[in-house]
KOLVO-77257 format. One record per atom (N, C-alpha, C, O): y, z, x. Coordinates in steps of 0.05 Angstrom, whole numbers, plus 5000, padded with zeros to 4 digits. Atoms other than C-alpha are relative to their C-alpha. Example, Ala and Ser with C-alpha at 12.3 -4.5 7.8 and 13.67 -1.06 7.14 Angstrom:
BEGIN
497650005018 491051565246 502450005018 502450135039 497649994984 497951435273 502250144985 504450184995 
This chain:
BEGIN
500850084963 859210975771 498149734991 496049734979 501350205014 857610275759 498549815026 500149825044 500150074977 853809865815 498949635003 496649604993 501050275009 852509045817 499949845026 501549915043 500450104970 850308585879 498849734986 497749724964 500950325008 848607785873 500050005039 501250125058 500350144966 845807375940 499649804995 497849774978 500350225000 846806695949 499049845024 499949915046 500550094981 843806245991 499449705003 497649565012 498650354997 847705555983 500549975032 500750165048 499249994968 849105296054 503350005002 504350085023 498050115009 856005086025 500950355005 499250524998 498649834998 860905696046 501750034966 500750194950 499150105028 865105515979 498050064975 498650194954 501850065025 859305425933 498750324999 498650434977 500649815004 856406085957 502150274993 501350434976 497849825007 862306545951 500949984962 501550174948 500249995024 862806255880 498850094976 499650194954 501849865010 856106395864 499350324994 498050414976 500849734996 855907105883 502550184980 502050364965 496849885014 863507335853 499149964970 499250184960 499750155013 861806875785 496650354990 496450534973 502549815010 854607345784 501050324986 501250434964 499349655010 856608075793 503250034984 503650264978 499549915025 862507995746 499749934968 500849974946 501950075020 858107735704 498450334982 497950414960 502449705011 853708475708 502850195008 502350435013 498249784999 860208835717 502749964994 504249955014 497250135003 866708625684 502950175009 505250085012 498649745000 870109285695 501249935031 499749835047 499450034973 875009265762 498550175011 497950395002 501149844980 871509485820 502050195016 504450185013 498349864992 873709995863 499350015037 500550145054 500550094976 869709715927 498449785003 496749724985 501750244995 866709115955 498050075025 498650205046 501350074967 861709026007 498249725003 496549624990 501950364997 859508316040 498950095022 499250285039 502550104972 854008086085 499249774996 497949694977 500350254995 854107446112 498249865025 499349855047 501950084981 848307136153 501949835019 504049715013 498750124976 850206886222 499249634993 500249475009 499450255007 848706176192 502249905002 502849685009 497650225010 855306116174 501950185023 504250245014 499049954965 857806406251 502849824989 504749914976 497750184996 862705856251 501950024980 504350014987 497949915023 866106016179 501550225000 503750234989 499049725010 867006786186 502749925001 503650084984 497249915000 874406656195 500449884979 502849864980 499550145028 874606286123 499150204989 500750314974 501249725024 870706836090 502350154980 502750144955 498049715013 876107436078 501749724988 500849674966 499249995023 881206916051 498949824970 500549804952 501150135019 877006536001 499150244980 499650274956 500549865022 874107105977 502350184990 501950284967 497549885008 880907455971 502349794964 503549884945 498750085021 883706885924 497550044981 498149874964 502449925022 876707095875 499550334997 498150414978 500949785018 876407845874 502650125004 504150035022 498149795004 881608395855 499850255014 501650425018 499649774982 878608875895 501249955017 501649735026 498750044984 882709195941 499150075022 500049985043 500949844973 878609605988 496749774999 495349724980 501750224982 873309066029 499350175026 500850265044 501450074963 868809166090 496949844998 495649804977 503250194994 862008776113 500449905027 502349975041 500950124976 860008436169 497549714998 496949584978 501150215007 855207896191 497850115012 497750285030 502549984998 848607906194 497749815018 498449575019 501650275000 842007526227 498850034977 498049804974 500449955029 839607726157 500950054986 502750204994 499049885028 841507876094 498450104978 496349974976 501549905011 838608316038 501449994969 503849964969 499250065030 840208255965 498649964974 496349904973 502350135025 838008135893 500149724991 502349634983 500850275011 835907495872 500349944969 498049844964 499950155027 837107275799 500350354990 498950444971 500049855011 839207935790 498650324998 499350554993 501549705012 833808385783 496850015025 494950175023 501749884981 829308255853 500950035030 502049835040 498950034966 831108445928 498749785015 496349755015 502050104983 829307995972 502150015026 504550085024 499050054975 830907856052 499549775016 497349685022 499650344997 833207196078 501050075038 502850195050 499149884962 832507216159 500849695005 499749554988 499250254975 835306566201 500449844978 498649684977 498650205015 838906186144 502550064986 503450294985 498049965019 844506126100 499650244978 497750234961 499849795024 845806756055 502150115004 503750095023 496149955006 851907156021 498550184990 496250134984 500149785019 851307825987 502150075002 503650055022 496949935008 857108085956 498550294978 496650304963 501649725017 856108855926 503050064991 504950075006 498149875005 861209075881 499750284987 497450304979 502049775008 860809855856 503450194989 505250295002 498049805012 865810225803 499850325004 498050464992 500549765004 867010895820 502250244988 503850365001 498549795027 870411355765 500350225014 498350335023 500649654993 872912045790 498349995041 497150195048 500650034982 870811855861 503349945024 504849755019 498350074979 876111845921 499749815024 498849905045 500850214977 875511225967 501950005022 504349995017 497950044980 878611196032 497949765026 495649785036 501950154981 877010566082 501450045022 503550155021 499649974962 878110576157 499649815013 498149635004 500450154973 878510216222 499550265023 500050495018 500749884990 876310486280 500649895028 498449795033 500050144973 878310206354 498050245018 498550485017 501649784989 872710566397 500050035024 498450185035 499550044979 875810386459 501650275005 501650335029 498849915004 880510966440 499550234981 500750264959 500549835017 876811616417 500250235008 499850285032 499649744987 878112316416 497650125017 495350055012 501649844983 874812816472 498450114980 499050194957 501849895017 868713026449 500950305008 499650464996 501149694988 870213736484 503150104983 503750334989 497749965020 876913796434 499250024984 496849994978 500049875028 878214016374 499249714972 498649484977 502250235021 875413586306 501649944984 500749784968 497450125008 883213496278 499849635005 499849464988 499650274993 883512846320 497549794990 498049554989 502050175010 876412566293 500349944969 499649754956 498749955036 879312796220 502249675002 501349454994 497050134992 886012356237 498549694995 499449544978 501150275007 880711716243 499149934982 499849694976 500550085019 877311706185 502050114973 501050074951 498049975021 883611946138 499350174979 500950134961 500849805017 879912536092 499950185011 499450185035 499949754990 880313206098 496350125001 494750134982 503049815012 873113606114 498850094978 496750034967 501450015025 873013916057 499149964974 498150124958 500250225010 872813316019 496350024997 495349984975 502950054988 865013336046 499749664995 497649584985 500450255001 866212556047 496749935005 495250105014 502250144992 859512036053 501249785014 502449575005 498750324985 861511566103 497149735002 494749775005 500450174989 859510896114 500549805019 502449655016 498750144978 859810546177 498749775011 496349805016 501050244981 858609836212 501949915022 504349855023 498250054969 860609696280 499049755010 497349615000 500950164984 860109246331 499750045022 501550135037 501149874984 854909296378 500549985030 499150125045 499250014971 857809146444 503750115000 505650075015 496949724993 864409666428 498850205014 496650295007 500149814987 864210136476 499250384977 498650364953 500449735013 863010976449 498950004975 499450174958 501949965030 858610816392 499150284987 499350394965 501249735006 855011456403 501850225000 501850414984 498049815001 860511806423 502150104975 503350324971 498450075037 864011576347 498150284994 499150514993 502649975020 857111836318 499650395005 498850564989 499849634990 857612616357 502450094994 502650334988 497449905013 865412616339 499650004972 499650234966 501150025025 863612446266 498050274997 499350424982 501549895010 858512906258 501850295004 502750404984 498949805000 861913506291 502149974982 501350134965 497650025020 868413366245 499050044976 499750264967 500949995026 864713246177 496750075008 494949905010 502549915002 858413726186 498250004983 495949994989 501350035020 856513706123 499649734984 498449724962 500450295010 856912926108 498449825011 498449795036 502150174993 851812416110 501649805004 503749744991 498750194994 852911816155 497749815002 495449875006 501850245013 849711146141 500949755008 503449735005 499050324988 850410376170 498249875016 495849915016 501450194975 848209926221 502549795003 504249704988 498450184975 851609496280 499349644993 497249514994 501050345007 852408736259 498849905023 498750005045 501950174983 848408246289 499849734994 500349704970 500350094999 847107626298 496849805007 495149905022 503250044989 840507126303 499949865021 502149795030 500750084968 837506826368 501549745001 502649675022 498750254993 840306096344 502750075002 503750005023 496750004999 848106316325 500750235011 500550434997 499549775003 850606776366 502350124989 503649984973 496849975002 856907176357 499150264968 496950254957 500849875016 857707796300 503550074992 505150055011 498449985006 863907956260 500550254972 499250244951 498849815019 867708576219 500749924979 501149674981 498250005018 870708566159 500550144985 498850244969 498649735009 876109036135 501849904986 503249744996 498050095025 880508916068 501249755017 503149715032 498550274992 880408186081 501449965032 501949735040 500050124971 882108176152 497150025013 495150145005 502750064986 877007916207 500450265028 502450305043 499749884965 875308406271 497549895015 495449785007 502750134987 871108236323 499450235019 497850175036 501049794995 870408956347 500450184990 501850174969 499049705009 870809716336 498150104973 496249944971 501049895017 867910076277 501250034974 502750224970 498349885028 870009996198 497450124984 495050084987 501649735022 867310526142 502449964975 504549844969 499249915027 868510796079 499650274999 497450355007 500549785008 869311476061 500450044976 502650014966 499749935030 867111705988 499450324997 497350445004 500349725004 868612385969 500050054964 500149854948 500049955027 868412705898 497150034988 495150144998 503350035014 862612585849 498249885008 497049774989 501550125000 858012295882 499150085027 500350155048 502749884970 850812455931 499349645005 499249404997 502150344983 847711965975 497250205017 497350355038 502250074984 841012035994 498149855016 497349635006 500050184979 838111786054 497150065014 496450285023 502250014991 831311566076 500249875028 501949695030 500050104961 830311396160 496949955003 495250135002 503250114999 823510996166 501249935025 503449835026 500250014966 823010966246 497549855002 497449755024 502450224985 816310556252 498550005014 497749815029 501950014974 811710916291 498550204992 499050304970 502549805015 806111376279 499050125033 498950005055 500049834972 804511956330 497149995008 495249954994 503050014989 798711976376 500150225023 502250235036 501049814991 796012546413 501750255000 503150284981 498549745013 799213246422 503249985006 504849805012 497049925001 805613566422 500350145024 498850345028 498949834981 808713806482 502850005000 504349844990 497449894994 814714216506 500749995029 499550105047 498850054972 819014006563 501150275018 503050405010 500049794988 818714546617 501350035024 502250235035 498150074979 822114166671 501849694994 500449504986 499150255003 827413556666 503050115010 503950345011 497250145003 834113296679 501749764985 501149534991 498850245010 838512836640 498649934970 498550024947 502550105017 833512406608 497349955014 495649805005 502050034980 828712466661 498250194987 499350384977 501449745006 822612886640 497350025021 495949825027 500049904972 819513256697 497550134997 495750095014 502449795006 814113756668 499750034970 501550074954 501549975028 810213796604 498250274993 496250285007 502249765012 806414476570 499149864976 500949774962 501450045024 801114246511 500750234992 501150415008 499949885026 802014616449 497749994992 496049814988 502949915019 796814936420 499750124980 501750164966 498749875034 795015296357 501650144994 503150144974 499349654996 797115956378 503449905013 505250065012 497150044987 803715576412 498949975021 496649945028 500550224976 804915346473 499050205023 497350125038 501449894986 804016036515 496449935005 494449924991 503550084990 797715856554 498449694995 496049644996 500150234998 797915156545 499749835024 500949905044 499950094974 795814646594 503549885006 504949764989 498050164994 802114446638 498549795026 496549825040 500950144981 802213816678 502949825002 504949894990 498450135001 806613196700 499149764979 497049654971 501650175029 808212756642 498449775004 496949704985 502350185000 804412166676 497749984998 496549774992 502350044998 798712386680 498950084968 497049984956 500849925033 798612746607 500749704980 499649654958 500750255011 800412026588 497949844998 497049754977 502050064993 795311766619 497550084990 495649944986 502449825016 790612226589 499849864967 498449724952 500150085036 793012136520 499049734991 497549694973 500950335010 792411296519 497749965007 496949745002 502050114991 785811396551 498250184978 495950124986 500949935027 783011716493 500749864978 499249894959 500650185019 785511196446 497849884989 495549934998 502450255003 781410626406 501749805023 503949835034 498350184984 781609976448 502349944987 504449915001 498150155018 785809726393 502950115014 504649975024 496949935006 791910176399 500050105043 501750225057 498749904971 790610266478 501749775008 503449805025 499050194989 792809556483 503249964983 505049794987 497650015014 798109706434 502550065016 504949995018 498849744975 800210186485 501749875009 504049955006 499950114972 801609676537 504449954989 506550035000 497450095000 808209416503 502250214966 504550194957 498449855026 809209956434 500850235004 502050354986 499849644992 809910636464 501850035002 503349885014 498049905004 814911066445 500250245006 498050365009 500249605004 816911816451 501450014980 502849834972 498249915014 819812196402 499150294999 497150435001 498449714982 823612796415 500850204968 502150124948 499149825030 824313386358 502250095002 503350185022 496750015002 830813436334 500650344992 502950444990 500449665007 828714256315 498650095020 496250105016 502049834982 826214586376 499250194979 496950124973 500849775017 825315216322 497449964985 495650134982 502150085027 820614886273 497650094997 496649955014 503049964988 813615136273 498749734992 497649575009 501650235013 810714616235 501249705002 501549624979 499050205003 813713916252 499149734986 497449594996 499950335016 813613286208 500649735020 501949695040 499550294987 813612636230 502549865002 503249725021 497450044986 820712516217 501750155003 504150124996 498449854988 822513106249 500849935026 502750055037 499550134980 822112646310 501549795001 501149624984 497750134989 828512246344 497549765014 496649795037 501450294983 824111576364 501949845017 504049725011 497750204987 826611276426 497649875015 495149905011 501950154984 824110816481 500150135027 501850265038 501049914974 820510956544 501749785019 501549535019 498350144986 825410726591 498749895031 499449665039 501350114985 820810706655 498950295019 499850525015 502449794986 815911166703 501049985026 501749765033 500349934984 816811446765 496950025017 496550265025 502549924989 809111376800 499850255021 497850395025 500249894972 811411766863 499050334981 496750434982 499449745005 813012466823 499850074970 500750284961 501049985020 810012296753 502049974973 501450034950 497349905025 816812286710 500049804978 499049574979 499050315021 818511846656 502450084985 502450304972 498350015001 825311696640 500649834964 500349604957 499650115040 826811556555 503649994998 505350095012 497849955004 832711416525 501150194985 501050134961 499149755012 835612036503 500850215022 499150245039 500749744984 837612646542 498850124983 498950104958 501649825007 832613166542 501250305006 503550305016 499149785003 833513926540 498250195017 498949985030 502149825002 828014456569 499650134971 501350284960 500849825014 824714716519 499749874974 498649984955 500850155021 824914096473 496349914998 494549955015 502450045013 818713876438 500549725002 502649644993 500850335010 816113066443 497149965002 495350115010 502750115003 810412656430 499949834999 501949754987 500450254993 807911986446 500349884967 499749984946 500950135034 808411516387 499249705002 498549635025 501850205000 805710866375 501549794976 501649874952 499150185028 809110256328 498749684996 498849505013 500550265009 806409666293 500249974975 500750174963 500550115035 805709336221 499550244983 501250344968 501349825015 801309846193 501350205000 502450264979 498049854994 805010376225 502750114976 503150314962 497450085009 811410176198 500250004961 501850074943 500750045036 809110046124 498950174990 499650194966 500549785003 805410646121 502150215001 502250314979 498249824990 811011136150 502549944978 503650144968 498750105019 815810716100 499450114969 501150244957 502749825022 810010926037 500850284988 501250384966 500449755005 810411556051 502350194984 502450334963 497849915012 817311746050 501350054970 502150254957 499250125031 819311315987 498350214988 499550364973 501549915026 813211665955 500550305003 499350414984 499149744991 815812375981 502550084985 502950314977 497149945008 822912295957 499649904971 501249974954 499949945038 820312065882 498750084989 498550044965 501449745017 815812625873 502450165005 502050364991 498449854987 821712965900 502450084971 502950294959 498450015026 826612745843 498250004978 499250124959 502049985034 820812685784 499750385004 499950414980 499649854995 820613445801 502450154990 501950344975 497449925018 828013615779 500749904977 502549994963 499150245028 828113045721 497950034994 497949804985 501249935016 822413235694 497649644993 496349544974 501850315003 818712525706 501449794993 500349574995 497650235010 824812095679 501649985011 503750055000 497250094982 829311905731 501749854987 504149914987 498950225010 831111285693 499850104978 498149924971 500049985032 831011525622 502450294994 504750224991 498849814999 834212175616 502850065012 503150075036 497550025008 841412265604 500550315035 501750345057 499649754982 841312905647 499550055025 500550245038 500750034978 838012695708 502049895010 503949844996 498650114988 841612405768 499949694991 497749594988 500550235006 843211705748 500649795030 502649705041 500550204967 840811285817 502249764988 502649744964 498250315015 846210575809 499749955022 500549725020 499450264975 846010295878 499250085026 500250295034 500649914975 842810325943 500449775021 500249535013 499050204981 844809966014 497050115018 495950345020 502649974979 838509846064 501049805029 501649565029 498650034973 840709796144 497249955011 495650115001 502550054993 834309536179 499649825024 500649605019 499950054978 832909316249 498649705003 496249694999 500350244993 832608546265 497050025012 495349855007 503349974985 826008786306 497950064974 495550094978 503050015017 822208836237 500349824982 500149604993 500350255018 822608386173 496949855014 495049965026 502350214994 817807686184 499150175030 496950285033 500849964966 817607896262 497450154996 495150115002 502949834989 813908436255 497149974981 494749994986 502350025032 810108316179 498349885006 495949915003 501250235016 809107696182 499049824971 497549654963 499250065033 811107636115 502850064997 504150155016 497749984997 817507676085 500250184975 499150114954 499349845027 820008266036 499250205006 500750344993 502549794998 815008836056 501950255001 500850454991 500149795000 820409366068 501650004975 501150204962 498050005024 825809206009 497449944970 497849964946 501650055025 819109035967 498650295004 498050364981 500249735008 816809765979 501350184984 500350334968 499149885010 822210015960 501449924964 503050054950 498750055031 823609655889 496850134992 496850224969 501850035006 816609785886 499650394982 497950474966 500749715010 817810625873 502450014994 502950244989 497349945016 825610505846 499749674993 499849495010 499550335005 825609835813 503049984979 504249774975 497450105008 831809925776 502050095021 504350145013 497449994982 836010055832 500449715017 498749565026 498950274985 840509465865 500150105025 501350325027 499550084993 840009365920 499849765023 498649555022 499050264985 842809005983 501150155042 501750375050 498649994971 845009006062 499149795018 499749565012 498950184981 843508666125 498050065023 498050295032 501749994965 838508586192 502850115023 504849985030 498549894983 842009056239 499049975032 496649975040 500649944975 843209066315 500150275011 500850315034 499449754997 843109826307 501050114983 503350094975 499549935023 842110206257 500550344996 499550505012 498549695004 845610936230 499450114975 500050064952 501049875022 841811426199 500150335012 500350385036 501249695005 840712206191 497250045017 495449885012 502649924996 834912566233 500250245013 501550285034 499149664999 834313366232 502650065004 503550135025 495549945005 842813446208 500749865016 503149895015 498250074993 844613006256 500249685002 498149574997 500150305006 846712236259 499549965022 499650115042 502150124976 843111756302 500849805004 502349754986 500050255000 843811016331 496249975001 494550145007 502650015002 837310776324 499349715001 500849534996 499850215007 833410236328 496649954999 495250135006 501150095027 828009856291 498850164976 496550224970 499749775025 828810286233 500849884979 502549704980 498350055026 830410206168 501450264983 499950434973 497849845008 836010646141 499749974971 498849744970 499250045026 836810656062 501350224989 500350444993 496649845007 843311036032 499249984965 499649754957 499750045025 841911155951 502350174989 502450414993 498149855008 847711345921 500449994964 499949804949 500349985026 848811655852 501850244998 502650405016 498649685002 852612205818 499450174983 499050074960 501449805000 850312855803 501450154972 500650374965 
């Protein structure tokens, strides 16, 4: 199994294509099983020319890709970099011996019934769930039914990982496109199903830190939280119960002055995905926007359907929290791998050989958040310096939290591919 990536920042589409194709073919002369292409929205007016030009130079039959407001790839084959709001083209080729590859396109306007059997969802992908395929998904953000699609795929493929992102455009160059087997699409979902001797590990960094106590929802309707009970050391029984708005005000009042200012426009709600887990970790919370407040009854509306007995915790998002969370997740993942491989992850032939990674990050991260480039990709390289990394800035990121797949915002999702 081999993985090669190249990125070009040449302003000419023809020159950029020639550069990335020549570079990846030098890295990997053998025929590739799949190709992944991400192109910046600086080339929006030339998206229709990309597929014919690539088809002339590539002999790879299976290809998916999309446009992005920013592009991530390996510069000079050594260092991953993030290029935002400028011309950039990233090409990844992977040679996958012994792995079944299936590309698919899904029209999200004609999805199966969520209350029906899993068979119609399996037909969309074209791979039996018994093969436990891992799915890479790229979608158009304006297409309907994206959340229903993820829910349906989880239902049909409960043991499969799903990662990806929604195509994006920069504020200057509007427009997003999807690429599927050298054809251009303007809506829906394109994807790859990889099954066989392949494993995928995911890291989902949602960029937030918790504040205040954990609360259990005691009254709710759809996405409206009406009453909360505070969790104490011995559990919820006997904990203080109150209306959400008053609890939020008290939580914010106990923050530092800096955090109180941050809460004015960077306040989120974390919804625990496991109602029965005793000790919750930060990654056990699905981070969602706080949509609104009803001051009459003190209710909170959040961007996620909730139910009674679920636990929530308020969160803040800033550059420092985003860096620290990603650093913690990468460090923990590296330690777990070292425990299995005796600390010889890249040296021992008996351990998993990490060969490639994809990064799907939000348009709201990058320099807009950190005031400097290459923070997330640089952190990844610090812990995994020999893994080629590619990806793009998304208008929504797809990744698992607590065993289910969600569409995220302000998130960086990493997928690391290897053969056991």
